[in-house]
BAFI-3210 file (N, C-alpha, C; in Angstrom, 3 decimals, decimal comma, padded with zeros to 6 digits):
// residues 291
n [1|2|3|4|5|6|7|8|9|10|11|12|13|14|15|16|17|18|19|20|21|22|23|24|25|26|27|28|29|30|31|32|33|34|35|36|37|38|39|40|41|42|43|44|45|46|47|48|49|50|51|52|53|54|55|56|57|58|59|60|61|62|63|64|65|66|67|68|69|70|71|72|73|74|75|76|77|78|79|80|81|82|83|84|85|86|87|88|89|90|91|92|93|94|95|96|97|98|99|100|101|102|103|104|105|106|107|108|109|110|111|112|113|114|115|116|117|118|119|120|121|122|123|124|125|126|127|128|129|130|131|132|133|134|135|136|137|138|139|140|141|142|143|144|145|146|147|148|149|150|151|152|153|154|155|156|157|158|159|160|161|162|163|164|165|166|167|168|169|170|171|172|173|174|175|176|177|178|179|180|181|182|183|184|185|186|187|188|189|190|191|192|193|194|195|196|197|198|199|200|201|202|203|204|205|206|207|208|209|210|211|212|213|214|215|216|217|218|219|220|221|222|223|224|225|226|227|228|229|230|231|232|233|234|235|236|237|238|239|240|241|242|243|244|245|246|247|248|249|250|251|252|253|254|255|256|257|258|259|260|261|262|263|264|265|266|267|268|269|270|271|272|273|274|275|276|277|278|279|280|281|282|283|284|285|286|287|288|289|290|291]
n.u [083,027|084,460|082,703|082,780|085,422|085,477|083,716|085,391|087,414|086,478|085,464|087,990|090,251|089,691|089,472|090,098|092,081|093,671|094,493|095,768|098,309|099,423|100,292|101,551|103,881|104,451|105,188|107,253|109,253|109,590|110,452|112,788|113,977|113,903|115,957|118,065|117,935|116,591|113,436|111,345|110,438|108,092|105,700|105,264|107,709|107,152|105,087|104,773|106,308|105,254|102,580|103,522|104,333|101,691|100,444|102,253|101,315|098,434|098,736|100,117|097,563|095,935|097,493|097,637|094,870|094,451|096,276|095,423|092,560|091,346|091,247|089,798|087,531|086,443|087,199|086,410|084,186|082,391|083,699|084,847|086,115|085,982|083,358|081,840|081,350|083,195|085,426|088,051|089,765|089,027|090,785|093,184|093,475|093,569|096,175|097,953|097,619|098,565|101,337|101,929|102,131|103,761|106,541|106,096|105,746|108,449|110,131|111,758|114,186|116,998|117,842|115,605|113,709|115,211|115,167|112,294|111,453|113,056|111,439|108,738|109,265|109,963|107,296|106,464|107,577|106,679|103,812|104,211|104,775|107,556|108,176|107,801|105,426|103,811|105,939|105,466|103,204|102,353|103,999|103,875|105,654|107,848|106,779|106,078|108,736|109,746|107,908|107,692|109,737|108,924|107,843|110,264|111,282|109,721|110,138|113,019|112,707|111,677|113,694|115,237|114,289|114,167|117,074|117,268|116,177|117,411|120,396|122,198|121,410|122,189|122,457|123,208|121,254|119,574|119,543|117,866|115,024|114,437|113,557|111,111|109,024|108,698|106,197|104,305|104,899|104,302|101,599|100,786|101,323|100,356|097,351|096,907|096,678|095,321|093,197|093,416|091,081|090,020|090,996|090,388|090,232|092,009|095,199|097,285|099,877|099,600|098,727|100,832|103,417|102,369|100,622|101,690|104,355|103,977|102,625|105,083|106,584|105,436|105,240|107,716|108,403|106,729|108,148|110,540|109,808|108,620|110,575|112,155|111,002|111,210|113,809|114,203|112,595|114,229|116,571|116,158|115,060|112,347|109,574|109,068|106,719|105,119|106,948|106,022|103,392|103,379|104,755|103,361|100,505|101,903|102,017|099,711|098,296|100,106|099,002|097,259|098,278|100,303|098,452|097,519|099,468|099,791|097,575|096,281|093,844|091,081|089,351|088,670|089,934|093,354|094,139|092,609|093,713|096,555|096,488|095,888|098,026|099,947|098,781|099,142|101,677|102,338|101,114|102,203|104,928|104,335|103,406|105,609|107,496|106,293|106,687]
n.v [030,214|028,465|029,375|031,622|032,354|031,192|032,865|034,944|034,511|033,547|036,136|037,443|036,103|034,018|030,996|031,185|032,895|031,325|028,954|030,526|031,470|028,826|028,226|030,166|030,074|027,321|027,744|029,363|027,608|025,329|026,797|027,680|024,917|024,404|026,142|024,768|022,855|020,713|018,434|017,478|014,799|014,230|016,244|016,776|017,755|020,251|021,082|021,404|023,724|025,438|025,339|026,784|029,112|029,961|029,963|032,258|034,479|034,766|034,716|037,375|038,872|038,579|039,618|042,773|043,116|043,916|045,857|047,905|048,431|050,704|052,490|050,976|050,821|053,302|053,710|051,135|049,971|047,741|045,448|041,938|042,182|045,093|045,027|043,510|040,788|039,051|038,094|039,667|037,940|035,470|035,708|036,079|033,470|032,579|033,164|032,313|029,668|029,553|030,437|028,087|026,385|027,041|026,733|023,929|022,816|023,200|021,849|019,974|020,400|022,172|024,519|025,330|025,827|027,600|029,599|029,817|030,917|032,999|034,396|034,489|036,015|038,264|039,423|039,695|041,716|043,591|043,456|045,273|047,489|047,769|049,114|051,599|052,823|055,322|056,837|055,595|055,131|057,969|057,965|056,524|055,648|054,584|052,827|051,422|050,606|049,305|047,165|045,324|043,608|041,308|039,945|038,871|037,400|035,380|034,445|033,559|031,754|029,705|029,119|028,441|026,099|024,416|023,831|022,351|020,076|019,343|018,325|019,634|021,878|025,820|028,921|029,783|030,751|032,722|035,453|034,876|034,573|036,106|038,701|038,444|038,801|041,205|041,497|041,528|043,770|045,612|045,352|046,434|048,944|050,215|049,722|051,715|054,194|056,651|058,976|062,716|063,667|061,767|061,602|061,199|061,004|058,947|057,793|057,756|056,625|057,909|060,538|061,528|061,210|062,485|061,950|061,508|060,580|058,378|056,572|056,129|054,753|052,249|051,633|051,204|048,902|047,194|046,868|045,474|043,365|041,869|041,920|040,160|037,887|037,246|036,754|034,750|032,862|032,586|031,593|029,121|028,230|028,521|028,202|030,382|030,917|030,770|032,896|035,117|035,275|036,065|038,445|040,252|040,287|041,165|043,828|044,888|044,736|046,805|048,922|050,546|052,101|053,555|055,156|056,508|057,754|059,897|060,952|061,405|060,237|057,674|055,171|052,921|050,987|050,080|047,837|045,090|045,232|044,731|042,475|040,692|040,808|039,447|036,822|036,022|035,700|033,813|031,804|031,835|030,590|028,485|026,990|027,197|025,862|023,100|022,743]
n.w [123,730|121,961|119,195|119,247|118,352|115,926|114,617|114,738|113,112|110,762|110,003|109,865|109,346|107,399|105,453|103,174|103,373|105,240|103,290|101,450|102,840|103,301|100,804|099,995|101,680|100,664|097,938|098,311|099,327|097,560|095,310|096,263|096,766|093,919|093,060|093,514|092,048|092,679|093,055|095,467|097,047|098,665|100,187|102,714|104,105|103,619|104,096|107,014|107,785|106,601|108,042|110,226|109,435|108,961|111,232|112,561|110,964|111,514|114,435|114,711|113,387|115,253|117,743|116,161|116,608|119,096|119,676|118,027|119,263|120,580|118,303|116,479|117,408|116,564|113,957|112,634|113,638|113,346|113,297|114,724|117,328|118,459|117,950|119,948|119,099|119,572|122,304|124,334|125,632|124,315|122,189|123,231|124,241|121,837|120,385|122,060|121,394|118,749|119,173|120,740|118,585|116,938|118,409|118,926|116,145|115,368|116,600|115,637|114,470|116,471|114,958|113,703|115,791|117,683|115,685|115,578|118,116|118,213|116,113|117,937|120,194|118,686|117,457|119,943|120,940|119,186|119,720|122,110|121,001|120,636|123,235|123,038|122,753|122,331|120,798|118,526|117,494|116,553|114,500|111,760|109,601|111,431|112,746|110,634|109,199|111,979|112,644|109,832|109,298|109,994|108,220|106,898|108,846|108,721|105,951|106,119|107,831|106,390|104,361|106,359|106,764|104,374|104,329|106,272|105,609|103,339|102,841|100,944|100,689|100,980|102,162|099,643|097,394|098,702|098,101|095,913|096,922|099,304|098,514|097,582|099,210|099,562|098,099|100,085|101,756|099,791|099,543|101,965|102,148|099,831|100,889|102,408|100,948|099,363|097,523|096,966|098,032|099,508|101,742|105,240|108,891|109,563|109,467|106,724|104,189|102,287|103,134|104,700|103,255|101,047|098,054|095,880|096,062|097,752|096,214|094,246|095,970|096,410|093,458|093,122|094,668|093,754|091,032|091,796|093,455|091,048|089,060|090,642|090,442|087,687|087,389|088,678|087,113|084,974|085,549|086,447|084,096|083,473|081,311|078,032|077,748|080,499|081,768|080,006|080,390|083,119|083,206|081,521|082,842|085,216|084,515|083,548|085,816|087,318|086,424|087,078|089,541|088,250|086,726|089,207|090,010|087,765|087,560|090,202|090,655|091,912|091,442|092,790|095,257|096,155|097,641|096,984|094,399|095,122|096,225|094,218|092,745|094,877|094,739|091,946|091,738|093,737|092,309|089,746|090,904|091,780|089,329|088,263|089,564|089,651|086,593]
ca.u [084,313|084,861|081,738|083,217|086,531|084,721|083,393|086,632|088,065|085,277|085,617|089,403|091,344|088,859|089,820|090,936|093,817|094,504|095,036|096,968|099,117|099,776|100,483|102,672|105,086|104,933|105,751|108,692|110,316|109,641|111,213|113,951|114,703|114,278|117,271|119,269|117,742|115,895|112,324|111,119|109,443|107,222|105,318|105,227|108,540|107,115|103,593|104,821|106,794|103,743|101,780|104,235|104,226|100,276|100,262|102,904|100,362|097,420|099,224|100,340|096,686|095,441|098,221|096,611|093,232|094,735|097,030|094,362|091,296|090,973|091,314|088,829|086,244|086,252|087,339|086,430|083,420|081,520|084,658|084,260|086,383|085,057|081,419|081,633|081,270|084,338|086,059|089,441|090,403|089,092|092,071|094,191|093,812|093,905|097,385|098,763|097,585|099,382|102,531|102,379|101,804|105,127|107,131|105,610|106,126|109,995|111,113|112,191|115,357|117,410|117,713|114,122|113,406|115,775|114,339|110,855|111,416|112,853|110,503|108,041|109,989|109,955|106,134|105,899|108,274|105,629|102,832|104,188|105,354|108,849|108,326|108,025|104,371|103,459|106,363|105,112|101,583|102,574|104,983|103,338|106,915|108,466|106,013|106,217|110,300|110,098|107,289|107,480|110,530|108,546|107,953|111,569|111,796|108,836|110,873|113,911|112,348|111,232|114,902|116,358|113,297|114,625|118,531|117,195|115,687|118,081|121,723|123,143|120,534|122,828|122,221|123,820|120,288|118,420|119,032|116,474|113,504|114,283|112,982|109,820|108,823|107,852|104,635|103,336|105,423|103,408|100,092|100,910|101,884|098,796|096,094|096,946|096,884|094,198|093,244|093,693|089,849|089,420|091,597|089,886|091,065|092,779|096,198|097,757|100,786|099,567|098,850|102,087|104,195|101,991|100,168|102,639|105,698|103,771|102,588|106,157|107,522|104,448|105,520|109,566|108,076|106,163|108,979|111,314|109,687|108,215|111,719|112,951|110,298|111,417|114,947|114,022|112,268|115,520|117,654|115,624|114,905|111,377|108,897|108,978|105,254|105,174|107,353|105,310|102,064|103,319|105,284|102,221|100,096|101,930|102,380|098,375|098,162|100,410|098,595|096,485|099,330|100,933|097,363|097,195|100,705|099,841|095,807|095,756|092,156|091,347|088,347|088,968|090,987|094,503|094,404|092,429|094,929|097,786|096,291|095,941|099,590|100,454|097,909|099,474|103,268|102,236|100,896|103,397|106,034|103,989|103,353|107,214|108,301|106,312|106,929]
ca.v [030,528|028,230|029,770|033,183|032,179|030,284|034,196|036,008|033,538|033,656|037,500|038,170|035,089|033,146|029,577|031,731|033,554|030,266|028,533|031,450|031,214|027,745|028,281|031,350|028,784|026,187|028,083|029,879|026,590|024,957|027,685|027,631|023,827|024,191|026,731|024,079|021,439|019,754|018,338|016,921|013,434|014,470|017,549|016,991|018,537|021,537|021,547|021,981|024,981|026,225|025,835|027,829|030,527|030,530|030,505|033,384|035,185|034,620|035,588|038,980|039,587|038,807|041,180|044,243|043,367|044,480|047,230|048,684|048,158|051,788|053,029|049,964|051,541|054,536|053,472|049,659|049,344|046,386|044,433|041,130|042,531|045,820|044,852|042,532|039,573|038,181|038,793|039,938|036,769|034,719|035,967|035,692|031,799|031,698|033,877|031,298|028,713|030,027|030,419|026,713|025,200|027,393|025,706|022,313|022,304|023,857|020,965|018,621|021,039|022,956|025,508|026,182|025,940|028,657|030,809|030,114|031,088|034,306|034,991|034,635|036,976|039,820|039,505|040,096|043,280|044,578|043,842|046,178|048,558|047,915|049,842|053,244|053,417|056,896|057,632|054,848|055,643|059,128|057,851|055,517|054,969|054,459|051,672|050,295|049,834|048,195|045,881|044,992|042,745|040,124|039,308|038,191|036,629|034,305|033,783|033,238|030,135|028,636|029,193|027,399|024,368|023,543|023,202|021,239|018,590|018,740|018,952|020,390|023,226|026,277|030,321|030,930|031,326|033,253|036,383|035,059|034,494|037,235|039,850|038,263|039,391|042,617|041,609|041,748|045,240|046,238|045,465|047,069|050,203|050,649|049,723|053,094|055,284|057,086|059,923|063,817|064,223|060,522|061,182|061,142|061,244|057,669|058,186|057,192|056,921|059,289|061,826|061,434|061,365|063,050|060,803|060,935|059,772|057,057|055,556|055,760|053,223|051,267|051,046|050,725|047,613|046,093|046,289|044,599|041,779|041,162|041,524|039,009|036,428|036,656|036,506|033,167|031,895|032,518|031,019|027,815|027,749|028,643|028,385|031,455|031,269|031,363|034,518|036,407|035,587|036,720|039,516|041,016|040,119|042,222|044,824|045,026|045,164|048,298|050,448|051,478|052,543|054,373|056,223|057,423|058,540|061,171|062,119|061,391|060,058|056,464|054,876|051,664|050,988|049,669|046,954|043,882|044,614|044,043|040,907|039,826|041,007|038,413|035,399|035,632|035,329|032,746|030,607|031,319|030,279|027,303|026,786|026,864|024,796|021,857|022,471]
ca.w [123,119|120,669|118,227|118,793|117,863|114,947|113,984|114,234|112,186|109,420|109,248|109,600|108,732|106,600|104,818|101,716|104,179|105,507|102,175|100,819|103,752|103,031|099,288|099,337|102,140|099,856|096,519|098,322|099,564|096,135|094,490|096,642|095,890|092,630|092,603|094,006|091,355|093,660|093,029|096,683|096,955|099,422|100,239|104,104|104,587|103,149|105,006|108,674|107,788|106,244|109,085|111,460|108,899|108,950|112,830|112,542|110,466|112,465|115,696|114,107|112,972|116,632|118,031|115,783|117,369|120,739|119,569|117,203|119,532|120,195|117,123|115,653|118,054|115,849|112,511|112,364|114,866|113,017|113,232|115,882|118,427|118,845|117,944|120,945|118,797|120,209|123,376|124,193|126,500|123,233|121,029|124,085|123,861|120,080|120,368|122,648|120,636|118,055|119,764|120,913|117,006|116,376|118,823|118,717|114,732|115,397|117,536|114,627|114,757|117,116|114,273|113,622|117,249|117,447|114,917|115,649|119,399|118,010|115,858|118,495|120,749|117,840|117,322|121,437|120,829|118,150|120,573|123,105|120,519|121,116|124,251|122,656|121,670|122,226|119,998|117,143|117,051|115,914|113,470|110,694|108,661|112,123|113,122|109,167|109,353|113,017|112,500|108,790|109,101|110,843|106,996|106,279|109,430|107,983|104,798|106,423|108,317|105,173|103,954|107,092|106,995|103,287|104,671|107,026|105,314|102,130|103,324|099,839|100,266|101,819|101,916|098,276|096,758|099,238|097,526|095,035|097,425|099,867|098,249|097,054|101,071|099,242|098,021|101,448|101,924|098,542|100,075|103,482|102,186|099,002|101,505|102,963|099,727|099,397|096,679|097,930|098,506|100,067|102,790|106,526|110,060|109,706|108,943|105,401|103,757|101,166|103,935|105,245|102,108|100,055|097,148|094,620|096,673|098,599|095,022|093,697|096,722|095,718|092,191|093,050|095,195|092,395|089,774|092,634|093,343|089,914|088,522|091,195|090,082|086,449|087,269|089,171|086,161|084,318|086,691|086,622|082,837|083,331|079,680|077,880|077,734|081,911|081,802|079,379|081,258|084,605|083,131|081,078|083,967|086,310|083,858|083,684|087,684|088,048|085,240|088,277|090,174|087,049|086,683|090,138|089,591|087,003|087,756|091,732|091,149|092,603|091,895|093,299|096,387|095,801|098,389|095,850|093,236|095,718|096,689|093,329|092,471|095,682|094,056|090,870|092,177|094,420|091,120|088,851|091,147|091,948|088,312|087,643|090,282|088,785|085,097]
c.u [084,656|084,265|082,358|084,542|086,158|084,553|084,326|087,188|087,843|085,614|087,220|090,551|090,483|089,931|090,729|092,277|094,989|095,397|096,391|097,892|099,963|100,728|101,728|103,972|105,483|105,755|106,971|109,790|110,239|110,669|112,341|114,852|115,043|115,602|118,311|118,858|116,949|114,383|111,765|110,302|108,441|107,039|105,048|105,969|108,041|105,744|103,960|105,771|106,059|102,775|102,503|104,147|102,809|100,218|101,167|101,843|099,138|097,784|099,540|098,847|095,504|096,206|097,585|095,815|093,499|095,447|095,920|093,301|090,527|090,699|089,761|087,607|085,735|085,924|086,256|085,158|082,616|082,836|084,698|084,655|085,292|083,599|081,095|081,445|082,333|084,823|087,576|090,349|089,901|089,964|093,078|094,434|093,966|095,580|097,913|099,074|098,603|100,506|102,583|102,694|103,189|106,221|107,218|106,377|107,822|110,665|112,088|113,634|115,677|117,211|116,364|113,673|113,812|115,240|112,923|110,917|112,106|112,360|109,159|108,211|109,741|108,176|105,580|106,628|107,190|104,312|102,858|104,888|106,861|108,923|108,253|106,277|103,742|104,143|106,027|103,864|101,670|103,384|104,813|104,746|107,736|108,125|106,262|107,605|110,503|109,253|107,433|108,645|110,270|108,352|109,016|111,986|110,950|109,546|112,058|114,176|111,781|112,781|115,550|115,603|114,035|116,200|118,376|116,783|116,328|119,679|122,726|122,329|121,384|121,939|122,661|122,457|119,197|118,077|117,760|114,951|113,146|112,883|111,452|109,103|107,924|106,567|103,570|103,831|104,041|101,966|100,145|100,931|100,556|097,923|095,807|097,821|095,674|094,317|093,012|092,278|089,105|089,826|090,730|090,759|092,163|094,066|097,029|098,828|100,841|099,042|099,998|103,364|103,962|101,229|100,956|104,107|105,034|103,185|103,813|106,861|106,597|104,938|107,211|109,091|107,850|107,128|110,194|111,137|109,056|110,068|112,712|112,402|111,099|113,120|115,257|113,596|113,521|116,192|117,226|114,773|113,304|110,557|108,888|107,502|104,857|105,346|106,512|103,694|102,309|103,665|104,271|100,943|099,913|102,080|100,599|098,069|099,111|099,974|097,858|097,468|100,014|099,730|097,197|098,452|100,475|098,177|095,758|094,216|091,904|089,779|088,067|089,990|091,946|094,634|094,016|093,775|096,290|097,492|096,060|097,283|100,015|099,980|098,764|101,135|103,178|101,944|101,694|104,427|105,834|103,970|105,047|107,847|108,067|106,131|108,506]
c.v [030,102|028,576|031,173|033,273|031,664|031,701|034,647|035,502|033,813|034,922|037,976|037,202|033,825|032,017|030,212|032,240|032,292|029,392|029,172|031,449|030,114|027,719|029,046|030,490|027,965|026,292|028,572|028,609|025,538|025,516|027,730|026,519|023,812|025,106|026,092|022,463|020,384|019,635|017,317|015,726|013,415|015,744|017,695|017,533|020,110|022,097|022,046|023,279|025,968|026,486|026,613|029,098|031,035|031,029|032,025|034,363|035,689|035,370|036,894|039,967|039,633|040,109|042,840|044,009|044,491|046,078|048,383|048,957|049,575|052,650|052,731|050,594|052,744|054,200|052,221|049,149|048,156|045,188|043,504|041,719|043,989|045,943|044,228|041,226|038,254|038,944|038,765|038,243|035,670|034,725|035,979|034,269|031,515|032,306|032,804|030,086|028,451|030,211|028,665|025,871|025,765|026,937|024,587|021,833|022,614|022,813|019,962|019,150|022,111|024,221|026,217|026,464|027,492|029,821|031,043|030,628|032,873|035,428|035,452|036,094|038,293|040,193|039,967|041,550|044,495|044,367|045,177|047,427|049,011|048,844|051,055|053,122|054,793|057,433|056,963|055,284|056,952|058,886|056,822|054,922|054,167|052,953|050,739|049,413|048,767|046,858|044,987|043,781|041,401|039,345|038,422|037,416|034,961|033,533|033,055|031,999|029,281|028,010|028,003|025,842|023,549|023,066|022,594|019,838|018,564|019,437|019,747|021,688|024,292|027,864|030,949|031,218|032,320|034,551|036,697|035,213|035,536|038,485|039,618|038,538|040,778|042,641|041,809|043,032|046,004|046,576|046,743|048,567|050,932|050,329|051,049|054,370|055,612|058,628|061,254|063,821|062,991|060,460|061,775|061,435|060,042|057,987|056,953|057,167|058,058|060,385|062,021|062,047|062,307|061,661|060,223|060,189|058,397|055,953|055,049|054,402|052,425|050,547|050,410|049,145|046,493|045,898|045,483|043,478|041,178|041,186|040,484|037,605|036,031|036,231|034,958|032,380|031,734|031,724|029,640|027,186|027,281|028,780|029,952|032,183|031,911|032,804|035,394|036,469|036,229|037,975|040,770|040,858|041,453|043,884|045,952|045,599|046,349|049,180|051,150|052,603|053,862|055,709|057,331|058,015|059,905|061,637|062,030|060,757|058,177|056,218|053,824|051,608|049,723|048,169|045,431|043,906|044,239|042,372|040,082|039,858|039,651|036,800|034,969|035,321|034,253|031,424|030,527|030,906|028,802|026,590|026,366|025,879|023,647|021,581|021,908]
c.w [121,948|119,244|118,276|118,060|116,269|114,092|113,692|113,046|110,706|108,833|109,110|109,354|108,540|105,880|103,815|102,437|104,386|104,182|101,257|101,517|103,430|101,734|099,087|099,690|101,347|098,908|096,980|098,611|098,366|095,019|095,027|096,308|094,568|091,875|092,873|093,031|091,879|093,524|094,405|096,223|097,806|099,903|101,947|104,751|104,440|103,818|106,395|108,665|107,275|107,241|110,049|110,726|109,149|110,466|113,464|112,277|111,223|114,215|115,394|113,909|114,135|117,795|117,871|116,380|118,805|120,817|119,018|118,100|119,873|119,044|115,951|115,949|117,273|114,510|112,150|113,263|114,621|113,108|114,345|116,852|119,075|118,583|119,194|120,538|119,474|121,632|123,627|124,759|125,231|122,494|121,800|123,831|122,794|120,157|120,987|122,157|119,477|118,137|119,872|119,585|116,624|117,194|118,546|117,295|114,278|116,032|116,730|114,602|115,602|116,290|113,968|114,972|117,522|117,151|115,098|117,329|119,153|117,239|116,812|119,247|120,222|117,724|118,825|121,573|119,996|118,778|121,434|122,081|120,541|122,173|123,753|121,942|121,380|121,093|118,185|117,111|116,480|115,020|112,527|110,279|109,858|112,493|112,111|109,321|110,900|112,889|111,113|108,690|109,670|109,321|106,519|107,405|109,020|107,013|104,983|107,059|107,452|104,598|104,786|106,994|105,573|103,219|105,490|106,734|103,792|102,761|102,241|099,836|101,207|101,560|100,477|097,736|097,426|099,110|096,384|095,333|098,658|099,805|097,333|098,441|100,371|098,432|099,120|101,912|100,523|098,883|101,407|102,933|100,849|099,612|102,298|102,441|099,525|098,680|097,486|098,947|099,364|101,463|104,623|107,739|110,241|108,929|107,825|105,221|103,001|102,102|104,407|104,086|101,111|098,927|096,193|095,302|096,994|097,301|094,287|094,678|096,092|094,480|092,053|093,696|094,669|091,533|090,610|092,735|091,825|088,868|089,050|090,816|088,698|086,575|087,945|087,669|085,242|084,411|086,519|085,366|082,952|081,575|079,319|077,838|079,201|082,145|080,962|079,933|082,168|084,075|082,680|082,303|084,962|085,849|083,766|085,262|087,745|087,109|086,308|088,844|089,655|087,063|087,624|090,095|089,107|087,164|089,395|091,470|091,296|092,872|092,706|094,328|095,532|096,718|097,391|094,968|094,010|095,753|095,702|092,522|093,658|095,203|092,741|090,884|092,618|093,274|090,035|089,541|091,472|090,677|087,600|088,486|089,730|087,336|085,098]
res [m|i|k|r|i|g|i|y|l|n|e|m|f|p|l|s|a|f|i|g|s|i|l|t|a|v|a|i|q|l|t|y|l|r|l|f|g|i|r|p|d|s|f|l|p|l|i|v|p|a|l|v|l|t|s|v|s|l|l|i|r|i|m|d|e|f|k|d|y|e|d|d|l|t|n|f|p|t|r|p|l|p|s|g|k|v|l|k|s|d|l|m|y|l|g|i|f|c|s|f|v|v|v|f|l|s|l|s|s|m|t|l|l|v|w|g|l|i|t|l|v|f|t|g|l|m|l|k|w|f|f|i|e|e|v|m|r|k|n|l|p|l|a|f|i|t|h|h|p|i|v|v|f|n|f|v|y|l|v|l|a|c|m|q|s|y|p|n|v|t|w|k|e|a|i|y|v|l|p|i|a|l|i|f|t|n|w|e|v|v|r|k|i|r|a|p|e|q|e|t|s|y|t|t|y|s|k|i|f|g|p|r|p|a|i|i|i|a|i|v|l|q|l|i|f|t|g|t|v|l|l|i|f|q|k|i|e|t|s|i|y|l|k|l|t|f|g|l|a|q|i|f|l|m|l|p|s|f|k|f|l|f|t|l|k|l|t|k|p|f|k|p|i|a|e|t|q|i|l|l|v|v|a|s|l|l|a|a|a|f|l]
***
């Protein structure tokens, strides 16, 4: 079983994803503390919530394996579960372990424990399609609207963790960090956008809304999280060089979206670009927090 779980993690949640999740959580916490003028003396209080966020992220990935199993047999037959390299029982035990990590690491505070349990309950509802599976499977936007708030749940957990560690930290500045969760919303949207001639039986946002409305949604999301990061930089008095570097890099990464908007031609998928945008946001926030 351990070997099979290793195969699954290597393919579906590799070390790079684990490190990326940790760094994202640390970056959000450091940024939030900087908004209150706090520079933490120890990173340990930041790592524990980061492990919780990572466990939730892996748990969601595992739940998707169960939810999408029948579709994956057709659309992604080489993935670990549909190919038989991993058993459903393996993923069940891994999911239980992730849930245990969330609860155990949240025991330091009743507030964190309650929110951790709420998050787990929400993930359970996601697994059950909120008990309207037949409706949601036919309605991708509805599934997106009901499932995606889990990202905000994770960010709220990080804010609560900062508040538990530093009594002077409040909800006051949450408006600055919660919109950053849209980097993951953008990723979810653009990975399901295709050019008209690339569409298949696989359900995409470009098929549901049309390619131009779908990419406009993505562009709006990109503008919001880019503007939010720049507002944070302004508030914590970040170097003008970092502001310019971040802004220009994001403009460059948005160019393919604008090109698609006008031409409806797509030579490369948007998913790697969205992942680069996430990396840029996280790296820039970390840099600003330390400067």
